[in-house]
Phi, psi and omega in degrees: 000133183282171180298325182295321179293318177299320180296319179295318179297318179296320180296319180294321179296315179298319180296317181296315179297317180298319179295320179297316178297318182299308182290333176292320181283330187252019178294146183300140179259147176298156178304136178084002180247125182234124178288143176262112187305136173077005183241340186072013182249143176246149179253123178262119182296131180290152174081009182250164171074210188297322182297322179295320178297319179296322179297318179295326181291337181267004176269151175232162179247128183233141177266120180251129178223171180096215191272067173233163183288323183231077179295152181138204181271136177229151175255128180223169176296150179297342179263011184292156176249172180304319179300322178294322180295319179296319177298318180296335178269016176095358180098167181273148175286166186298329183265011179294139181262075184292340180287352181262000177234158180267102183293341181267359182292135177289155178239160179229168184297133175088002181275167176246131176252119180256120177263108188283155173229191178303126179085356180282134177250118181287139177268164185295333184269001182288123182297132177084359179274167181296334182263023182283016179273358176094353179254112187301130175086349180280147182255131180283124179296331186262359180236337188292142174280173177302315181299321180291322179295330179292344177287345180286130178304130178088000179250115178263182183299325181292312181293322178299318179295322178295320180296314180295319179297318179298319180295318180290328183277320187251357182093178184299150174292131180269334176207159184299328181299341178297343178297339178295341178280351180273129180301130179100356180244116176248192183298317180295316179297320180299319179299322177291319184290331182306327183285350188237351185239163179205166174249152004281000000 
């Protein structure tokens, strides 16, 4: 092979290598991916692509009303609790009666969380309220505050305090009949209370 042929072959080889390098460096990048020059490292923009779609799918919308700074609709994680929802609404106002709702109660998409204040009457469908058992007007033995228990006919501040103390000392009531273990509650009193209380 003559010198001219060797020269032509060398030129073609250099051209092929150069083209390979060019297309290797300039190949299209996926959306949200940026090469960092001189490092061989790419930067993936956060919040893009499939992960962002999955994050949106795990969010829920909850209606917050009552004694919060920003009442209205809020977006929270699907695993959020009532306390998280209140924070998302800007937090509770100073006169909010947080002891009357269950801050640890889970929430679901489309529910309403009512943060009560002075004079607020919680409805049975309010997430995290004592009457969240689905039975209108019933008071939850395991969630109600002393003040809420006093709303039950025939229950005064002393008996209400005994019920709460028993719950704190022995754990949640497992059945309504457990009220018989509370000092001051007998069979007749229990029969009266059955119409006004519920579990959990």
